[in-house]
TIMAR-421486 format. One record per residue (C-alpha): x, y, z. Coordinates in Angstrom, 3 decimals, always signed. Example, Ala and Ser with C-alpha at 12.3 -4.5 7.8 and 13.67 -1.06 7.14 Angstrom:
# residues 2
x->+12.300	y->-4.500	z->+7.800 $
x->+13.670	y->-1.060	z->+7.140 $
# end
This chain:
# residues 167
x->-35.192	y->-40.114	z->+14.943 $
x->-36.599	y->-42.039	z->+17.921 $
x->-33.907	y->-44.729	z->+17.757 $
x->-31.270	y->-42.017	z->+17.532 $
x->-32.653	y->-40.274	z->+20.618 $
x->-32.603	y->-43.554	z->+22.531 $
x->-28.944	y->-44.042	z->+21.530 $
x->-27.809	y->-40.649	z->+22.815 $
x->-25.650	y->-39.917	z->+25.811 $
x->-27.161	y->-39.606	z->+29.274 $
x->-25.464	y->-36.235	z->+29.785 $
x->-27.606	y->-34.580	z->+27.100 $
x->-30.752	y->-32.595	z->+27.775 $
x->-33.959	y->-33.058	z->+25.754 $
x->-33.293	y->-29.995	z->+23.566 $
x->-29.867	y->-31.328	z->+22.601 $
x->-31.274	y->-34.780	z->+21.826 $
x->-33.940	y->-33.306	z->+19.565 $
x->-31.450	y->-31.043	z->+17.758 $
x->-29.061	y->-33.944	z->+17.238 $
x->-31.601	y->-36.475	z->+16.036 $
x->-34.431	y->-34.521	z->+14.379 $
x->-33.259	y->-35.321	z->+10.841 $
x->-31.643	y->-38.684	z->+11.617 $
x->-32.206	y->-41.529	z->+9.181 $
x->-30.362	y->-43.951	z->+11.428 $
x->-28.073	y->-43.909	z->+14.469 $
x->-25.320	y->-41.963	z->+12.683 $
x->-25.738	y->-38.660	z->+14.572 $
x->-25.519	y->-40.489	z->+17.913 $
x->-22.485	y->-42.466	z->+16.683 $
x->-20.863	y->-39.243	z->+15.509 $
x->-21.531	y->-37.670	z->+18.913 $
x->-19.840	y->-40.630	z->+20.603 $
x->-16.769	y->-40.312	z->+18.346 $
x->-16.377	y->-36.565	z->+18.953 $
x->-13.721	y->-35.421	z->+21.425 $
x->-14.724	y->-35.841	z->+25.050 $
x->-13.407	y->-32.349	z->+25.820 $
x->-15.760	y->-30.675	z->+23.322 $
x->-18.929	y->-29.136	z->+24.774 $
x->-22.191	y->-30.998	z->+24.275 $
x->-23.646	y->-28.109	z->+22.265 $
x->-20.679	y->-28.091	z->+19.869 $
x->-20.841	y->-31.875	z->+19.484 $
x->-24.534	y->-31.496	z->+18.619 $
x->-23.654	y->-28.785	z->+16.065 $
x->-20.973	y->-31.072	z->+14.602 $
x->-23.134	y->-34.189	z->+14.390 $
x->-26.693	y->-33.020	z->+13.666 $
x->-27.667	y->-34.512	z->+10.321 $
x->-24.528	y->-36.671	z->+10.138 $
x->-24.756	y->-39.648	z->+7.774 $
x->-21.945	y->-41.498	z->+9.563 $
x->-19.667	y->-41.159	z->+12.555 $
x->-17.043	y->-39.506	z->+10.321 $
x->-17.477	y->-35.897	z->+11.525 $
x->-16.828	y->-37.058	z->+15.094 $
x->-13.762	y->-39.044	z->+14.039 $
x->-12.542	y->-36.067	z->+12.011 $
x->-12.939	y->-33.791	z->+15.030 $
x->-11.131	y->-36.230	z->+17.291 $
x->-8.181	y->-36.303	z->+14.887 $
x->-8.093	y->-32.497	z->+14.512 $
x->-8.199	y->-31.971	z->+18.286 $
x->-5.019	y->-34.020	z->+18.679 $
x->-3.100	y->-31.262	z->+16.893 $
x->-1.503	y->-28.523	z->+18.927 $
x->-0.662	y->-25.286	z->+17.174 $
x->+1.771	y->-22.594	z->+18.246 $
x->-1.187	y->-20.987	z->+20.009 $
x->-2.115	y->-24.218	z->+21.790 $
x->-5.057	y->-26.513	z->+21.131 $
x->-7.240	y->-25.903	z->+18.095 $
x->-10.425	y->-24.088	z->+19.197 $
x->-13.471	y->-26.358	z->+19.205 $
x->-15.552	y->-24.031	z->+17.036 $
x->-12.892	y->-24.243	z->+14.296 $
x->-12.904	y->-28.030	z->+14.587 $
x->-16.674	y->-28.000	z->+14.017 $
x->-16.177	y->-25.744	z->+10.971 $
x->-13.518	y->-28.118	z->+9.630 $
x->-15.357	y->-31.403	z->+10.153 $
x->-19.093	y->-30.686	z->+9.870 $
x->-20.532	y->-32.771	z->+7.050 $
x->-17.318	y->-34.691	z->+6.428 $
x->-17.604	y->-38.221	z->+5.113 $
x->-14.193	y->-39.325	z->+6.402 $
x->-11.192	y->-37.904	z->+8.251 $
x->-9.677	y->-36.228	z->+5.166 $
x->-10.259	y->-32.632	z->+6.354 $
x->-8.418	y->-33.406	z->+9.611 $
x->-5.626	y->-35.197	z->+7.739 $
x->-5.250	y->-32.119	z->+5.529 $
x->-5.289	y->-29.861	z->+8.609 $
x->-2.529	y->-31.924	z->+10.226 $
x->-0.421	y->-31.753	z->+7.035 $
x->-0.974	y->-28.019	z->+6.431 $
x->+1.911	y->-25.613	z->+7.015 $
x->+2.247	y->-25.297	z->+10.769 $
x->+3.064	y->-21.600	z->+10.663 $
x->-0.450	y->-20.860	z->+9.376 $
x->-2.908	y->-19.882	z->+12.078 $
x->-5.624	y->-22.490	z->+12.699 $
x->-8.399	y->-20.521	z->+10.974 $
x->-6.342	y->-20.398	z->+7.755 $
x->-5.595	y->-24.107	z->+7.978 $
x->-9.327	y->-24.762	z->+8.374 $
x->-10.105	y->-22.555	z->+5.358 $
x->-7.519	y->-24.481	z->+3.355 $
x->-8.798	y->-27.931	z->+4.331 $
x->-12.556	y->-27.686	z->+4.849 $
x->-14.338	y->-30.055	z->+2.435 $
x->-11.005	y->-31.548	z->+1.316 $
x->-11.014	y->-35.166	z->+0.245 $
x->-7.271	y->-35.678	z->+0.714 $
x->-4.105	y->-33.837	z->+1.771 $
x->-3.411	y->-32.202	z->-1.612 $
x->-4.424	y->-28.673	z->-0.517 $
x->-1.962	y->-28.894	z->+2.383 $
x->+0.802	y->-30.261	z->+0.183 $
x->+0.220	y->-27.520	z->-2.383 $
x->+0.339	y->-24.826	z->+0.300 $
x->+3.498	y->-26.299	z->+1.785 $
x->+5.209	y->-26.326	z->-1.596 $
x->+4.098	y->-22.774	z->-2.358 $
x->+5.551	y->-21.486	z->+0.911 $
x->+8.827	y->-23.289	z->+0.237 $
x->+9.263	y->-21.936	z->-3.317 $
x->+11.597	y->-18.997	z->-3.814 $
x->+9.701	y->-15.817	z->-4.710 $
x->+11.630	y->-15.384	z->-7.945 $
x->+10.474	y->-18.821	z->-9.124 $
x->+6.851	y->-17.932	z->-8.415 $
x->+7.256	y->-14.805	z->-10.561 $
x->+9.019	y->-16.627	z->-13.414 $
x->+8.014	y->-15.658	z->-16.921 $
x->+8.205	y->-17.905	z->-19.975 $
x->+11.099	y->-17.300	z->-22.336 $
x->+10.187	y->-15.738	z->-25.678 $
x->+8.985	y->-18.454	z->-28.018 $
x->+8.161	y->-20.901	z->-25.204 $
x->+5.229	y->-23.233	z->-25.805 $
x->+3.669	y->-22.755	z->-22.361 $
x->+1.422	y->-19.844	z->-21.515 $
x->+1.642	y->-18.081	z->-18.171 $
x->-1.578	y->-16.274	z->-17.370 $
x->-1.156	y->-15.574	z->-13.664 $
x->+1.519	y->-15.372	z->-11.031 $
x->+0.677	y->-16.521	z->-7.508 $
x->+2.456	y->-14.474	z->-4.850 $
x->+3.479	y->-16.134	z->-1.582 $
x->+0.888	y->-14.110	z->+0.303 $
x->-1.863	y->-15.832	z->-1.693 $
x->-2.697	y->-12.983	z->-4.063 $
x->-2.988	y->-13.695	z->-7.767 $
x->-1.612	y->-11.157	z->-10.207 $
x->-1.784	y->-11.014	z->-13.998 $
x->+1.466	y->-12.096	z->-15.555 $
x->+3.550	y->-9.348	z->-17.149 $
x->+3.028	y->-9.342	z->-20.873 $
x->-0.291	y->-11.214	z->-20.694 $
x->+1.026	y->-14.719	z->-21.243 $
x->+3.419	y->-16.229	z->-23.669 $
x->+4.073	y->-18.297	z->-26.701 $
x->+1.551	y->-20.758	z->-28.064 $
x->+2.555	y->-23.364	z->-30.453 $
# end
């Protein structure tokens, strides 16, 4: 922790340095802090980087902050939620790839802890599918079973008839 404190920014107060570095095993929290967006408040950067094992949460946050949504810049507290504890920039990459019509908090919920862009791709495909395809039922005698139908609003409903065929 002492080496981490020595590596911190001059614009931090003692409380912030202690919170950032108290559980540090190396300089990673300080490196994370340095990678975090300059526009983010010191307290939020400390929240993002305390306990970090690499600079990845800061890099993740920097990538996420480059995205503008219909409502403007992504709020810093959501960026912290998205990137805290990340081991690479995958959550931010997922956030960037997520359907742009989703509000930022939903994009964060979709991508937090993601290890790639698959959640965003899946959501994009689901929003592009026609509703009648999402409600499709297997034909009588089909080998595939259909246990649930996912509606476009995200709800999951039991399939009519309780599933199909077998084989």
